[in-house]
gemmi code that builds the backbone of each chain (N, CA, C; Angstrom):
import gemmi

chains = {
    "A": [
        ("MET", (106.121, 98.427, 119.563), (107.416, 97.813, 119.824), (108.101, 97.541, 118.491)),
        ("GLY", (109.113, 98.280, 118.198), (109.729, 98.039, 116.901), (111.240, 98.013, 117.016)),
        ("ASN", (111.847, 97.051, 116.333), (113.296, 97.087, 116.286), (113.704, 97.872, 115.058)),
        ("ASP", (114.174, 99.096, 115.277), (114.586, 99.936, 114.157), (115.825, 99.340, 113.503)),
        ("ASN", (115.895, 99.544, 112.206), (117.018, 98.930, 111.483), (117.280, 99.679, 110.188)),
        ("GLN", (118.485, 99.521, 109.671), (118.809, 100.096, 108.368), (119.789, 99.205, 107.638)),
        ("VAL", (119.601, 99.108, 106.334), (120.547, 98.343, 105.537), (120.786, 99.081, 104.226)),
        ("THR", (122.030, 99.051, 103.758), (122.371, 99.679, 102.482), (122.918, 98.616, 101.536)),
        ("LEU", (122.352, 98.542, 100.353), (122.800, 97.555, 99.364), (123.361, 98.277, 98.147)),
        ("HIS", (124.484, 97.809, 97.671), (125.006, 98.288, 96.394), (124.984, 97.101, 95.450)),
        ("VAL", (124.144, 97.132, 94.442), (124.084, 95.986, 93.538), (124.462, 96.388, 92.119)),
        ("LYS", (125.066, 95.469, 91.430), (125.425, 95.667, 90.034), (124.136, 95.787, 89.220)),
        ("SER", (124.192, 96.600, 88.170), (122.949, 96.880, 87.433), (122.612, 95.785, 86.419)),
        ("ILE", (122.509, 94.556, 86.920), (122.045, 93.477, 86.045), (120.639, 93.074, 86.483)),
        ("GLY", (119.835, 92.705, 85.500), (118.420, 92.402, 85.750), (118.187, 91.400, 86.865)),
        ("GLU", (119.073, 90.422, 86.987), (118.905, 89.389, 88.015), (118.859, 90.000, 89.410)),
        ("ASN", (119.489, 91.149, 89.568), (119.541, 91.755, 90.896), (118.229, 92.403, 91.315)),
        ("VAL", (117.282, 92.530, 90.383), (115.972, 93.050, 90.781), (115.316, 92.064, 91.745)),
        ("SER", (115.368, 90.788, 91.402), (114.755, 89.803, 92.297), (115.593, 89.615, 93.558)),
        ("LEU", (116.909, 89.761, 93.434), (117.771, 89.657, 94.619), (117.411, 90.751, 95.636)),
        ("VAL", (117.214, 91.968, 95.144), (116.864, 93.079, 96.035), (115.501, 92.810, 96.699)),
        ("ARG", (114.576, 92.262, 95.922), (113.260, 91.927, 96.499), (113.401, 90.916, 97.621)),
        ("MET", (114.228, 89.895, 97.375), (114.425, 88.860, 98.401), (115.050, 89.463, 99.654)),
        ("MET", (116.019, 90.349, 99.447), (116.681, 90.966, 100.589), (115.713, 91.847, 101.358)),
        ("ALA", (114.824, 92.507, 100.639), (113.811, 93.323, 101.312), (112.911, 92.419, 102.151)),
        ("GLY", (112.579, 91.259, 101.597), (111.771, 90.292, 102.352), (112.455, 89.910, 103.656)),
        ("GLY", (113.756, 89.676, 103.589), (114.525, 89.331, 104.783), (114.618, 90.482, 105.760)),
        ("PHE", (114.847, 91.672, 105.223), (114.967, 92.869, 106.061), (113.646, 93.146, 106.807)),
        ("LEU", (112.533, 92.895, 106.111), (111.227, 93.229, 106.692), (110.627, 92.097, 107.518)),
        ("TYR", (111.292, 90.963, 107.515), (110.776, 89.785, 108.221), (110.398, 90.051, 109.690)),
        ("PRO", (111.237, 90.786, 110.455), (110.908, 90.986, 111.869), (109.654, 91.827, 112.111)),
        ("TYR", (109.165, 92.504, 111.070), (108.050, 93.429, 111.294), (106.703, 92.762, 111.091)),
        ("ASP", (106.713, 91.470, 110.846), (105.502, 90.673, 110.884), (104.397, 91.229, 109.975)),
        ("LEU", (104.752, 91.443, 108.732), (103.796, 92.031, 107.796), (102.935, 90.957, 107.137)),
        ("THR", (101.750, 91.336, 106.705), (100.936, 90.392, 105.933), (101.576, 90.249, 104.556)),
        ("LEU", (101.247, 89.179, 103.866), (101.806, 88.963, 102.538), (101.382, 90.074, 101.585)),
        ("ASP", (100.176, 90.604, 101.790), (99.699, 91.700, 100.938), (100.604, 92.924, 101.040)),
        ("VAL", (100.896, 93.325, 102.272), (101.739, 94.510, 102.499), (103.143, 94.269, 101.952)),
        ("LEU", (103.654, 93.078, 102.220), (104.991, 92.728, 101.746), (105.040, 92.774, 100.213)),
        ("ASP", (103.987, 92.286, 99.593), (103.918, 92.264, 98.135), (103.900, 93.694, 97.572)),
        ("GLU", (103.155, 94.575, 98.226), (103.082, 95.972, 97.780), (104.470, 96.612, 97.809)),
        ("ILE", (105.188, 96.388, 98.899), (106.526, 96.970, 99.036), (107.466, 96.385, 97.977)),
        ("LYS", (107.336, 95.072, 97.761), (108.209, 94.425, 96.778), (107.936, 94.938, 95.362)),
        ("ILE", (106.675, 95.193, 95.052), (106.365, 95.722, 93.712), (106.987, 97.108, 93.553)),
        ("ALA", (106.777, 97.987, 94.542), (107.317, 99.349, 94.465), (108.841, 99.314, 94.309)),
        ("LEU", (109.465, 98.457, 95.091), (110.923, 98.331, 95.052), (111.386, 97.806, 93.695)),
        ("SER", (110.675, 96.816, 93.210), (110.989, 96.218, 91.919), (110.926, 97.273, 90.809)),
        ("GLU", (109.900, 98.110, 90.861), (109.742, 99.161, 89.851), (110.910, 100.147, 89.917)),
        ("ALA", (111.237, 100.557, 91.139), (112.287, 101.564, 91.304), (113.638, 101.038, 90.821)),
        ("VAL", (113.962, 99.808, 91.206), (115.259, 99.241, 90.817), (115.291, 98.965, 89.304)),
        ("SER", (114.188, 98.446, 88.763), (114.125, 98.208, 87.310), (114.315, 99.516, 86.549)),
        ("ASN", (113.680, 100.587, 87.039), (113.820, 101.896, 86.392), (115.280, 102.335, 86.306)),
        ("CYS", (116.014, 102.138, 87.394), (117.437, 102.512, 87.397), (118.158, 101.792, 86.269)),
        ("MET", (117.863, 100.497, 86.143), (118.590, 99.684, 85.163), (118.158, 99.991, 83.728)),
        ("ILE", (116.850, 100.052, 83.511), (116.346, 100.239, 82.137), (116.550, 101.673, 81.670)),
        ("HIS", (116.150, 102.613, 82.533), (116.156, 104.015, 82.121), (117.424, 104.749, 82.554)),
        ("GLY", (117.726, 104.672, 83.848), (118.883, 105.400, 84.364), (120.168, 104.991, 83.661)),
        ("TYR", (120.374, 103.679, 83.573), (121.615, 103.170, 82.982), (121.415, 102.645, 81.564)),
        ("GLU", (120.219, 102.766, 81.035), (119.913, 102.291, 79.675), (120.485, 100.894, 79.421)),
        ("ASN", (120.243, 100.018, 80.394), (120.644, 98.598, 80.327), (122.158, 98.355, 80.368)),
        ("ARG", (122.941, 99.366, 80.717), (124.382, 99.114, 80.899), (124.549, 98.306, 82.185)),
        ("GLU", (125.334, 97.244, 82.108), (125.394, 96.305, 83.222), (126.577, 96.499, 84.162)),
        ("ASP", (127.387, 97.517, 83.895), (128.572, 97.691, 84.741), (128.405, 98.858, 85.718)),
        ("GLU", (127.161, 99.171, 86.020), (126.887, 100.296, 86.920), (126.381, 99.767, 88.262)),
        ("THR", (126.137, 100.691, 89.178), (125.708, 100.283, 90.525), (124.391, 100.954, 90.912)),
        ("VAL", (123.501, 100.166, 91.452), (122.257, 100.691, 92.013), (122.361, 100.589, 93.529)),
        ("THR", (122.027, 101.662, 94.199), (122.088, 101.674, 95.660), (120.677, 101.679, 96.247)),
        ("VAL", (120.469, 100.778, 97.197), (119.163, 100.697, 97.858), (119.374, 100.834, 99.357)),
        ("ILE", (118.736, 101.823, 99.954), (118.826, 101.995, 101.411), (117.441, 101.752, 101.998)),
        ("MET", (117.368, 100.799, 102.896), (116.082, 100.517, 103.556), (116.212, 100.865, 105.028)),
        ("ASN", (115.233, 101.586, 105.522), (115.297, 102.042, 106.908), (113.921, 101.903, 107.553)),
        ("VAL", (113.904, 101.380, 108.773), (112.644, 101.353, 109.527), (112.866, 102.039, 110.862)),
        ("GLN", (112.010, 103.027, 111.131), (112.039, 103.714, 112.417), (110.615, 103.820, 112.917)),
        ("ASN", (110.362, 103.274, 114.071), (108.996, 103.259, 114.611), (107.997, 102.741, 113.582)),
        ("ARG", (108.331, 101.669, 112.959), (107.514, 101.034, 111.916), (107.225, 101.971, 110.749)),
        ("HIS", (108.070, 102.965, 110.570), (107.949, 103.812, 109.383), (109.074, 103.430, 108.427)),
        ("LEU", (108.670, 102.873, 107.281), (109.651, 102.369, 106.318), (110.020, 103.450, 105.301)),
        ("THR", (111.313, 103.641, 105.102), (111.792, 104.511, 104.029), (112.697, 103.693, 103.121)),
        ("ILE", (112.424, 103.722, 101.842), (113.294, 103.037, 100.876), (113.815, 104.075, 99.894)),
        ("GLU", (115.126, 104.119, 99.786), (115.757, 105.053, 98.873), (116.455, 104.244, 97.788)),
        ("VAL", (116.164, 104.550, 96.539), (116.783, 103.816, 95.431), (117.494, 104.825, 94.535)),
        ("GLN", (118.796, 104.625, 94.366), (119.614, 105.619, 93.650), (120.362, 105.024, 92.473)),
        ("ASP", (120.428, 105.803, 91.403), (121.389, 105.480, 90.350), (122.145, 106.751, 90.001)),
        ("THR", (123.258, 106.587, 89.310), (124.043, 107.745, 88.879), (124.022, 107.809, 87.354)),
        ("GLY", (122.869, 107.477, 86.802), (122.712, 107.383, 85.348), (122.330, 108.689, 84.681)),
        ("ILE", (121.518, 108.579, 83.634), (121.258, 109.731, 82.770), (120.338, 110.789, 83.392)),
        ("GLY", (119.606, 110.389, 84.435), (118.714, 111.354, 85.063), (117.429, 111.563, 84.274)),
        ("ILE", (116.516, 112.303, 84.880), (115.218, 112.558, 84.242), (115.091, 114.064, 84.018)),
        ("ALA", (114.847, 114.456, 82.765), (114.760, 115.879, 82.459), (113.460, 116.468, 83.008)),
        ("ASP", (112.353, 115.762, 82.803), (111.051, 116.266, 83.227), (110.399, 115.245, 84.156)),
        ("ILE", (110.569, 115.456, 85.456), (110.080, 114.471, 86.430), (108.554, 114.352, 86.382)),
        ("GLU", (107.892, 115.511, 86.250), (106.417, 115.490, 86.217), (105.905, 114.614, 85.079)),
        ("GLN", (106.524, 114.790, 83.926), (106.114, 114.007, 82.757), (106.412, 112.522, 82.976)),
        ("ALA", (107.582, 112.250, 83.554), (107.978, 110.858, 83.786), (107.007, 110.146, 84.715)),
        ("MET", (106.384, 110.914, 85.606), (105.490, 110.298, 86.584), (104.052, 110.185, 86.101)),
        ("GLU", (103.763, 110.730, 84.934), (102.398, 110.615, 84.394), (102.090, 109.166, 84.061)),
        ("PRO", (100.870, 108.702, 84.419), (100.506, 107.337, 84.067), (100.593, 107.148, 82.559)),
        ("ALA", (101.086, 106.004, 82.165), (101.158, 105.601, 80.759), (102.219, 106.352, 79.966)),
        ("PHE", (102.970, 107.247, 80.633), (104.070, 107.863, 79.910), (105.255, 106.898, 79.923)),
        ("SER", (105.814, 106.645, 78.766), (107.035, 105.857, 78.721), (107.880, 106.281, 77.537)),
        ("THR", (109.186, 106.260, 77.749), (110.084, 106.617, 76.654), (110.365, 105.388, 75.793)),
        ("LYS", (109.941, 104.232, 76.303), (110.266, 103.008, 75.580), (109.008, 102.218, 75.234)),
        ("GLU", (109.007, 101.666, 74.031), (107.875, 100.856, 73.615), (107.858, 99.561, 74.432)),
        ("GLU", (106.704, 98.962, 74.563), (106.548, 97.735, 75.348), (106.713, 97.990, 76.852)),
        ("HIS", (106.855, 99.244, 77.233), (106.790, 99.560, 78.653), (105.491, 100.313, 78.847)),
        ("MET", (104.797, 99.984, 79.933), (103.447, 100.512, 80.071), (103.419, 101.866, 80.747)),
        ("GLY", (104.547, 102.316, 81.234), (104.542, 103.588, 81.947), (103.834, 103.483, 83.279)),
        ("LEU", (103.928, 102.289, 83.881), (103.221, 102.069, 85.144), (104.147, 102.074, 86.362)),
        ("GLY", (105.438, 102.152, 86.125), (106.385, 102.056, 87.232), (106.106, 103.034, 88.356)),
        ("PHE", (106.053, 104.303, 88.019), (105.803, 105.320, 89.056), (104.382, 105.212, 89.610)),
        ("VAL", (103.443, 104.803, 88.746), (102.056, 104.636, 89.214), (102.009, 103.581, 90.325)),
        ("PHE", (102.707, 102.479, 90.106), (102.716, 101.419, 91.123), (103.425, 101.884, 92.396)),
        ("MET", (104.531, 102.615, 92.224), (105.228, 103.117, 93.418), (104.286, 104.025, 94.220)),
        ("GLN", (103.540, 104.872, 93.498), (102.623, 105.790, 94.182), (101.454, 105.041, 94.803)),
        ("THR", (100.983, 104.015, 94.100), (99.819, 103.266, 94.578), (100.148, 102.449, 95.816)),
        ("PHE", (101.320, 101.840, 95.821), (101.615, 100.864, 96.866), (102.383, 101.433, 98.053)),
        ("MET", (102.927, 102.656, 97.900), (103.604, 103.271, 99.028), (102.774, 104.495, 99.446)),
        ("ASP", (103.034, 105.015, 100.649), (102.256, 106.169, 101.110), (102.713, 107.445, 100.410)),
        ("ASN", (104.001, 107.481, 100.117), (104.565, 108.724, 99.639), (105.791, 108.445, 98.786)),
        ("ILE", (105.941, 109.200, 97.708), (107.144, 109.007, 96.889), (107.675, 110.360, 96.430)),
        ("GLU", (108.990, 110.506, 96.520), (109.644, 111.735, 96.058), (110.739, 111.349, 95.071)),
        ("VAL", (110.871, 112.147, 94.031), (111.895, 111.850, 93.027), (112.833, 113.050, 92.892)),
        ("PHE", (114.111, 112.786, 93.038), (115.117, 113.825, 92.854), (115.981, 113.414, 91.674)),
        ("SER", (116.124, 114.313, 90.715), (116.909, 113.913, 89.552), (117.552, 115.102, 88.867)),
        ("GLU", (118.678, 114.821, 88.271), (119.376, 115.860, 87.523), (119.944, 115.178, 86.282)),
        ("PRO", (119.622, 115.707, 85.098), (120.129, 115.077, 83.885), (121.651, 114.933, 83.939)),
        ("GLY", (122.116, 113.743, 83.625), (123.549, 113.480, 83.614), (124.117, 113.102, 84.972)),
        ("ARG", (123.336, 113.313, 86.041), (123.867, 113.044, 87.386), (123.220, 111.833, 88.047)),
        ("GLY", (122.000, 111.528, 87.626), (121.336, 110.369, 88.222), (120.005, 110.708, 88.874)),
        ("THR", (119.390, 109.683, 89.436), (118.052, 109.819, 90.005), (117.996, 109.119, 91.358)),
        ("THR", (117.320, 109.760, 92.298), (117.055, 109.129, 93.588), (115.552, 109.138, 93.827)),
        ("VAL", (115.017, 107.961, 94.142), (113.600, 107.847, 94.465), (113.501, 107.513, 95.954)),
        ("VAL", (112.714, 108.293, 96.680), (112.519, 108.033, 98.106), (111.051, 107.673, 98.332)),
        ("MET", (110.835, 106.454, 98.827), (109.464, 105.981, 99.042), (109.244, 105.712, 100.521)),
        ("LYS", (108.066, 106.091, 101.000), (107.785, 105.890, 102.420), (106.484, 105.130, 102.617)),
        ("LYS", (106.469, 104.342, 103.667), (105.236, 103.621, 103.988), (105.198, 103.330, 105.479)),
        ("GLN", (104.066, 103.642, 106.076), (103.876, 103.305, 107.487), (103.496, 101.825, 107.551)),
        ("LEU", (104.301, 101.047, 108.219), (103.986, 99.623, 108.334), (102.832, 99.455, 109.318)),
        ("PRO", (101.822, 98.666, 108.951), (100.674, 98.501, 109.846), (101.138, 97.932, 111.194)),
        ("ALA", (100.485, 98.415, 112.257), (100.832, 97.923, 113.593), (100.501, 96.443, 113.680)),
        ("MET", (101.249, 95.730, 114.480), (101.025, 94.285, 114.581), (99.653, 93.961, 115.142)),
        ("GLU", (99.172, 94.815, 116.074), (97.862, 94.546, 116.718), (96.758, 94.466, 115.672)),
        ("THR", (96.812, 95.428, 114.710), (95.777, 95.475, 113.669), (95.745, 94.159, 112.911)),
        ("GLN", (96.930, 93.710, 112.576), (97.007, 92.481, 111.799), (96.505, 91.287, 112.614)),
        ("MET", (96.821, 91.308, 113.905), (96.371, 90.219, 114.747), (94.850, 90.168, 114.792)),
        ("SER", (94.207, 91.355, 114.897), (92.750, 91.348, 115.010), (92.103, 90.883, 113.714)),
        ("GLU", (92.792, 91.121, 112.597), (92.261, 90.619, 111.335), (92.280, 89.095, 111.295)),
        ("VAL", (93.294, 88.552, 111.937), (93.402, 87.096, 111.971), (92.274, 86.530, 112.833)),
        ("GLY", (91.889, 87.293, 113.866), (90.738, 86.915, 114.670), (91.131, 86.104, 115.871)),
    ],
    "B": [
        ("MET", (94.476, 69.270, 72.698), (94.049, 70.651, 72.412), (94.167, 70.956, 70.916)),
        ("GLU", (93.416, 71.961, 70.479), (93.515, 72.352, 69.075), (94.931, 72.825, 68.788)),
        ("LYS", (95.341, 72.596, 67.569), (96.710, 72.932, 67.216), (96.954, 74.436, 67.145)),
        ("ASP", (95.859, 75.201, 67.056), (96.068, 76.644, 66.919), (96.084, 77.351, 68.271)),
        ("THR", (96.061, 76.574, 69.352), (96.071, 77.185, 70.682), (97.350, 76.804, 71.433)),
        ("LEU", (97.962, 77.823, 72.039), (99.158, 77.569, 72.843), (98.909, 78.073, 74.260)),
        ("THR", (99.234, 77.222, 75.236), (99.135, 77.670, 76.622), (100.535, 77.778, 77.212)),
        ("LEU", (100.836, 78.946, 77.747), (102.124, 79.173, 78.405), (101.939, 79.057, 79.918)),
        ("TYR", (102.881, 78.423, 80.571), (102.847, 78.311, 82.030), (104.115, 78.909, 82.646)),
        ("PRO", (104.234, 80.217, 82.696), (105.419, 80.782, 83.361), (105.383, 80.468, 84.863)),
        ("GLN", (106.564, 80.442, 85.469), (106.629, 80.110, 86.896), (107.433, 81.143, 87.672)),
        ("GLY", (107.108, 81.256, 88.945), (107.888, 82.125, 89.829), (107.533, 83.598, 89.663)),
        ("ASP", (108.536, 84.449, 89.754), (108.327, 85.888, 89.671), (108.436, 86.363, 88.225)),
        ("LEU", (107.479, 87.168, 87.798), (107.574, 87.757, 86.457), (108.084, 89.181, 86.582)),
        ("ASP", (109.394, 89.338, 86.446), (109.980, 90.674, 86.528), (110.867, 90.925, 85.314)),
        ("LEU", (111.794, 91.830, 85.442), (112.627, 92.272, 84.323), (113.249, 91.124, 83.526)),
        ("VAL", (113.907, 90.211, 84.230), (114.634, 89.138, 83.550), (113.706, 88.016, 83.087)),
        ("SER", (112.876, 87.531, 84.011), (112.045, 86.371, 83.690), (111.029, 86.707, 82.599)),
        ("SER", (110.550, 87.944, 82.566), (109.582, 88.338, 81.541), (110.215, 88.261, 80.158)),
        ("GLN", (111.465, 88.695, 80.095), (112.167, 88.654, 78.814), (112.355, 87.208, 78.353)),
        ("ASN", (112.599, 86.306, 79.311), (112.748, 84.891, 78.970), (111.459, 84.320, 78.392)),
        ("VAL", (110.333, 84.679, 79.013), (109.041, 84.198, 78.518), (108.799, 84.735, 77.118)),
        ("ARG", (109.097, 86.009, 76.959), (108.894, 86.668, 75.665), (109.738, 85.991, 74.563)),
        ("ASP", (110.988, 85.705, 74.895), (111.882, 85.060, 73.930), (111.359, 83.677, 73.548)),
        ("ALA", (110.882, 82.944, 74.571), (110.362, 81.602, 74.309), (109.149, 81.678, 73.388)),
        ("LEU", (108.286, 82.640, 73.659), (107.082, 82.779, 72.836), (107.443, 83.155, 71.397)),
        ("ASP", (108.375, 84.068, 71.265), (108.792, 84.488, 69.918), (109.305, 83.302, 69.104)),
        ("MET", (110.040, 82.430, 69.804), (110.595, 81.268, 69.112), (109.464, 80.348, 68.655)),
        ("ILE", (108.485, 80.137, 69.519), (107.357, 79.263, 69.169), (106.546, 79.876, 68.031)),
        ("LEU", (106.308, 81.186, 68.134), (105.506, 81.855, 67.102), (106.203, 81.793, 65.743)),
        ("TYR", (107.508, 81.857, 65.786), (108.298, 81.825, 64.553), (108.083, 80.510, 63.809)),
        ("SER", (107.996, 79.424, 64.579), (107.876, 78.114, 63.919), (106.423, 77.635, 63.807)),
        ("HIS", (105.500, 78.317, 64.456), (104.083, 77.923, 64.380), (103.251, 79.085, 63.855)),
        ("GLY", (103.319, 79.278, 62.561), (102.642, 80.413, 61.949), (101.132, 80.408, 62.136)),
        ("GLY", (100.569, 79.216, 62.361), (99.108, 79.117, 62.412), (98.511, 79.370, 63.786)),
        ("LEU", (99.351, 79.707, 64.724), (98.848, 79.889, 66.086), (97.852, 81.039, 66.156)),
        ("LYS", (96.649, 80.730, 66.674), (95.598, 81.748, 66.678), (95.177, 82.158, 68.083)),
        ("GLN", (95.483, 81.294, 69.050), (95.040, 81.633, 70.405), (96.145, 81.377, 71.420)),
        ("LEU", (96.382, 82.372, 72.244), (97.408, 82.246, 73.286), (96.747, 82.334, 74.663)),
        ("ILE", (96.999, 81.317, 75.475), (96.512, 81.343, 76.851), (97.732, 81.412, 77.762)),
        ("VAL", (97.767, 82.405, 78.642), (98.872, 82.480, 79.595), (98.322, 82.103, 80.963)),
        ("ASN", (98.749, 80.947, 81.449), (98.290, 80.457, 82.739), (99.263, 80.934, 83.821)),
        ("LEU", (98.761, 81.807, 84.696), (99.651, 82.406, 85.713), (99.566, 81.681, 87.056)),
        ("GLY", (99.040, 80.453, 87.015), (98.840, 79.690, 88.256), (100.094, 79.533, 89.106)),
        ("ASP", (101.251, 79.460, 88.468), (102.489, 79.272, 89.220), (103.305, 80.557, 89.321)),
        ("VAL", (102.663, 81.683, 88.987), (103.366, 82.966, 89.098), (103.072, 83.580, 90.464)),
        ("THR", (104.145, 83.897, 91.189), (103.992, 84.355, 92.574), (104.077, 85.873, 92.701)),
        ("PHE", (104.574, 86.513, 91.656), (104.806, 87.962, 91.731), (104.828, 88.527, 90.328)),
        ("ILE", (104.262, 89.720, 90.168), (104.361, 90.374, 88.859), (104.540, 91.875, 89.063)),
        ("ASP", (105.406, 92.476, 88.261), (105.537, 93.936, 88.300), (105.308, 94.480, 86.891)),
        ("SER", (105.634, 95.741, 86.648), (105.269, 96.316, 85.350), (106.077, 95.718, 84.194)),
        ("SER", (107.233, 95.120, 84.486), (107.962, 94.426, 83.421), (107.163, 93.209, 82.951)),
        ("GLY", (106.584, 92.496, 83.915), (105.742, 91.346, 83.582), (104.516, 91.773, 82.797)),
        ("LEU", (103.916, 92.882, 83.225), (102.737, 93.404, 82.520), (103.104, 93.830, 81.104)),
        ("GLY", (104.262, 94.477, 80.975), (104.721, 94.914, 79.660), (104.887, 93.731, 78.720)),
        ("MET", (105.391, 92.628, 79.279), (105.565, 91.417, 78.483), (104.204, 90.895, 78.018)),
        ("LEU", (103.239, 90.873, 78.935), (101.904, 90.375, 78.573), (101.274, 91.259, 77.493)),
        ("ILE", (101.455, 92.575, 77.633), (100.931, 93.496, 76.623), (101.618, 93.250, 75.277)),
        ("GLY", (102.928, 93.004, 75.335), (103.677, 92.703, 74.111), (103.125, 91.459, 73.418)),
        ("CYS", (102.840, 90.425, 74.220), (102.249, 89.198, 73.670), (100.895, 89.505, 73.042)),
        ("TYR", (100.113, 90.319, 73.741), (98.788, 90.676, 73.233), (98.904, 91.369, 71.872)),
        ("LYS", (99.842, 92.317, 71.798), (100.014, 93.059, 70.538), (100.413, 92.107, 69.408)),
        ("THR", (101.310, 91.177, 69.736), (101.756, 90.209, 68.730), (100.584, 89.365, 68.241)),
        ("MET", (99.795, 88.838, 69.193), (98.649, 88.000, 68.814), (97.634, 88.815, 68.027)),
        ("HIS", (97.392, 90.029, 68.497), (96.443, 90.922, 67.835), (96.895, 91.172, 66.390)),
        ("GLY", (98.209, 91.364, 66.228), (98.775, 91.634, 64.919), (98.581, 90.485, 63.933)),
        ("ARG", (98.448, 89.265, 64.484), (98.209, 88.132, 63.578), (96.774, 87.625, 63.675)),
        ("GLN", (95.881, 88.570, 63.984), (94.446, 88.291, 64.099), (94.155, 87.158, 65.089)),
        ("GLY", (94.982, 87.046, 66.091), (94.764, 86.004, 67.083), (94.158, 86.574, 68.355)),
        ("ARG", (93.926, 85.675, 69.312), (93.350, 86.110, 70.580), (94.257, 85.691, 71.729)),
        ("MET", (94.016, 86.326, 72.854), (94.828, 85.981, 74.020), (93.982, 86.085, 75.275)),
        ("MET", (94.242, 85.211, 76.230), (93.610, 85.359, 77.535), (94.587, 84.962, 78.637)),
        ("ILE", (94.305, 85.482, 79.824), (95.141, 85.192, 80.988), (94.273, 84.456, 81.996)),
        ("CYS", (94.777, 83.381, 82.559), (93.949, 82.670, 83.522), (94.735, 82.245, 84.758)),
        ("ASP", (93.973, 81.862, 85.777), (94.510, 81.249, 86.993), (95.412, 82.173, 87.825)),
        ("ALA", (95.206, 83.491, 87.699), (96.048, 84.432, 88.446), (95.710, 84.404, 89.937)),
        ("ALA", (96.728, 84.280, 90.767), (96.543, 84.331, 92.220), (96.107, 85.744, 92.609)),
        ("ASP", (95.539, 85.879, 93.802), (94.969, 87.159, 94.232), (95.920, 88.343, 94.070)),
        ("ASN", (97.166, 88.175, 94.536), (98.096, 89.312, 94.482), (98.459, 89.674, 93.038)),
        ("VAL", (98.567, 88.653, 92.199), (98.877, 88.888, 90.790), (97.657, 89.498, 90.084)),
        ("TYR", (96.489, 88.962, 90.413), (95.254, 89.454, 89.805), (95.045, 90.941, 90.116)),
        ("ARG", (95.375, 91.320, 91.337), (95.204, 92.714, 91.761), (96.037, 93.654, 90.878)),
        ("VAL", (97.242, 93.252, 90.584), (98.116, 94.072, 89.741), (97.589, 94.120, 88.303)),
        ("LEU", (97.113, 92.983, 87.814), (96.550, 92.933, 86.460), (95.346, 93.859, 86.355)),
        ("GLU", (94.532, 93.856, 87.416), (93.334, 94.680, 87.448), (93.702, 96.165, 87.434)),
        ("LEU", (94.670, 96.520, 88.280), (95.135, 97.906, 88.378), (95.655, 98.431, 87.043)),
        ("SER", (96.249, 97.537, 86.272), (96.892, 97.946, 85.026), (95.898, 98.158, 83.892)),
        ("GLY", (94.653, 97.742, 84.109), (93.645, 97.895, 83.062), (93.721, 96.804, 81.998)),
        ("MET", (94.439, 95.743, 82.315), (94.614, 94.621, 81.380), (93.274, 94.028, 80.949)),
        ("LYS", (92.298, 94.083, 81.847), (90.998, 93.456, 81.558), (90.261, 94.126, 80.410)),
        ("LYS", (90.671, 95.365, 80.102), (90.031, 96.061, 78.973), (90.493, 95.458, 77.653)),
        ("LEU", (91.641, 94.814, 77.672), (92.210, 94.265, 76.438), (91.833, 92.808, 76.205)),
        ("MET", (91.780, 92.048, 77.303), (91.580, 90.601, 77.137), (90.968, 90.006, 78.397)),
        ("PRO", (90.393, 88.791, 78.272), (89.840, 88.159, 79.467), (90.950, 87.843, 80.466)),
        ("VAL", (90.714, 88.192, 81.720), (91.667, 87.883, 82.786), (90.910, 87.138, 83.880)),
        ("LEU", (91.270, 85.884, 84.101), (90.559, 85.085, 85.097), (91.440, 84.843, 86.303)),
        ("ARG", (90.818, 84.916, 87.481), (91.610, 84.692, 88.694), (91.556, 83.219, 89.095)),
        ("GLN", (92.442, 82.880, 90.005), (92.506, 81.508, 90.494), (91.196, 81.146, 91.187)),
        ("GLU", (90.848, 79.882, 91.158), (89.636, 79.429, 91.854), (89.674, 79.918, 93.285)),
        ("THR", (88.509, 80.333, 93.758), (88.438, 80.886, 95.114), (88.941, 79.898, 96.147)),
        ("GLN", (88.645, 78.653, 95.909), (89.053, 77.616, 96.849), (90.541, 77.738, 97.191)),
        ("LYS", (91.338, 77.938, 96.149), (92.775, 78.041, 96.357), (93.148, 79.324, 97.089)),
        ("SER", (92.515, 80.435, 96.669), (92.947, 81.714, 97.211), (92.416, 81.944, 98.624)),
        ("VAL", (91.301, 81.293, 98.967), (90.753, 81.480, 100.306), (91.593, 80.714, 101.324)),
        ("ARG", (92.136, 79.607, 100.878), (92.930, 78.788, 101.783), (94.074, 79.613, 102.375)),
        ("GLY", (94.169, 79.591, 103.675), (95.283, 80.278, 104.319), (95.051, 81.755, 104.528)),
        ("GLU", (93.876, 82.255, 104.170), (93.639, 83.688, 104.369), (93.687, 84.000, 105.857)),
        ("GLY", (94.392, 85.060, 106.197), (94.505, 85.415, 107.607), (95.644, 84.683, 108.278)),
        ("TYR", (96.040, 83.562, 107.680), (97.181, 82.832, 108.237), (98.392, 83.022, 107.336)),
        ("GLY", (98.214, 83.926, 106.376), (99.240, 84.096, 105.361), (100.457, 84.878, 105.831)),
        ("LYS", (100.559, 85.116, 107.137), (101.683, 85.906, 107.616), (102.950, 85.080, 107.643)),
        ("ARG", (104.011, 85.769, 107.365), (105.305, 85.091, 107.469), (106.255, 85.947, 108.277)),
    ],
}
model = gemmi.Model(1)
for chain_id, residues in chains.items():
    chain = gemmi.Chain(chain_id)
    for i, (resn, *xyz) in enumerate(residues, 1):
        res = gemmi.Residue()
        res.name, res.seqid = resn, gemmi.SeqId(i, " ")
        for name, pos in zip(("N", "CA", "C"), xyz):
            atom = gemmi.Atom()
            atom.name, atom.element = name, gemmi.Element(name[0])
            atom.pos, atom.b_iso = gemmi.Position(*pos), 0.0
            res.add_atom(atom)
        chain.add_residue(res)
    model.add_chain(chain)
structure = gemmi.Structure()
structure.add_model(model)
structure.setup_entities()
């Protein structure tokens, strides 16, 4: 039994909006009765994707827009995070663990997205921007209930 | 406490913005306390961490390492500890999780 839903957010590319997007995801996912663990995994993946847009896509320019589309169909969650920034020349390299173009960044963003979501796809074109599509099957409520006992 | 030890207590979510704030605060303290030899970051009040938070912790580690100092992380809640573990942070410094008593409380009832 699932109430399918979709929401599209356009947020200004300021760092404060990373936590705002996380909070909104929490609200959007509230009806699906997720455990805190699952919710945390989704929030981390989302946080990484949105931070990437701001740090890398827009190189910290604050007058740009990040678009986040969240969709649930039959408890299948799809999150799409888009920027229209500089794009990624070599997606494979960008997704390698510990690869980072910037010092003090651990190169873990894509690793966390891959670890915490079931599936991730990256579409990018230099100069045009990057879209990350992440998918995760939300655990059925029955399973969670039986864990509670 | 010994004068050469500093304990930081960040609160809330450690992400892009808040991590930078912690980093700035630490830099200011380090600037005026040249003798600081040990940094303890108590994550007891941290509810969320992503790779920006981890990057900040690594940055602190590098800074302390650069001045022949030491660093440790303590009191991490289960969800935060899991991310620290995944990142391989434990290879660099001691990482202690929150007392089990705290983390066991509410297990299974943690749904919202």
